N, C-alpha and C positions, 0 to 999 in steps of 0.2 A: 470871504462865501468861495471857496476855490472848488475844483471842479467833480473834489468830493464829496462836495454835500445835494443833499439830497433836495434841498428847493433854488439849486442851478438851476434843473434841466427846466426848458420850459415846458414840457413835459406831464401832467398831470398825471401819469402809471409810471408806477413804478414798482420795480418786482424781485420779492425778494424767496428765496427759490423756486425759480423763473416762477411764481403769481401770479399774474398779475393784479396791482393794488392802485385804489385810489388812493390817492395822499391826501389827509386827513391837516386841515389847523388846529393846530395847538391852542385848546378854546376849551369851556364845558364837558362831558360828556359823561351816559350813561352805556355805557356797556356792559352784554349781560353770555356771556360765553361755559360753550362744553367744558366736561373735562372726571376726569373720569377718578370718583372720588370713591375706593374701594373700604378700605380704612382707615380707625383713628389715623393712625401716625400715618397716610395721602393727605385727613384734615386738619394736623396739627402741620405739616411741608406746603400743602398752597398755604393758609393762613401766615406760615410764619413768615415767605418768599412774597402775600402782600405789604403784610407791615414793617419791610423792608423799603415799597417802592416806592419815593417821596413828593411823586404827586399824585398820589392818591390822595382823596381826599371820604372817603369809607366803603367797604366794599361787605358781599353777604353772600356765604359758602349757601347753601339746597346742599346736602348729603344725599337724601330722600334724591328728589332730582335731576343728583352729576349737574348743579349751576352754578355759576359765578359772577355775579355779579360786584361790580366797581363804579366809583361817583368821581370825577376830578380832571383836574385841567390837568391832561396828557391828546398825544396822541395816542388813536384804538391797536395801532398794526405793530406801533414798539412796546404800548402795555404787554399785549398775550407775548410775545419772542420777548420776554425778559422772563415773565410766568416762564414761560414752554423751557428755559434757560438754568432758571430758578429752578424749576422742582424736575426739568426732564421725565412730566409729563404733556398727550396731545393737547393741544388746546381748538379750537372749534369757539369765534367766533356766531354766536346767534340771531345778535342783536346790538347795534349802534348806534341811542338817538344825541344827537347834541341838542343842549341843553341854552339855553336863554339865561347867560349872569346877569346881568345888569339888570336884569327880570326880578331876580333869585332876590338881589346885594338893594334892591329899592327895596322889592317892599320887605324885608324884614327888617330894617333900618329905619322906616315907618315907623314898623311897630315898638322897636322896643327904646324910640326916642319921644311917643306916647307920652305924657307925663300924666301919672296918678290920676284916677278917682276916687274927690274925693265927697263923699253925701252926705 
C-alpha cells in the first residue's frame, strides 16, 4: 500500500475529474446508470463493454429508458469510469444500492440443501 493507493488516504472523499466521490468498499452493489442508447450499435457497444468487466454478476440494459443496471462485487465509481472509457459515452449514476451478500448466500444455500420431499 503505497502513496498512490486510493485506500491509503485517511479522507473518505476522493476526486475523479475534480468531482468529490465517497469512497465505497468493495462489496455487493446494485447500480443503475443513465446512458445514451440511440441505436442497436450503441446497445451492442455497451453490452460488449459490460460483458468484458468480470466484476459484474449480471446486467440489464433498458434501451427505451436509456438505463443500464449492473449487479456484482465492485466499487461503483470504478465501474462507471471503466464503462465510460470502454464505450466513450457519458455515464450518469442514478442509484447505488448496497446489498447484503451474506443474507443472499445463506438463503440460497438453505434452499439448495433441502432434501427432496417424498410423498
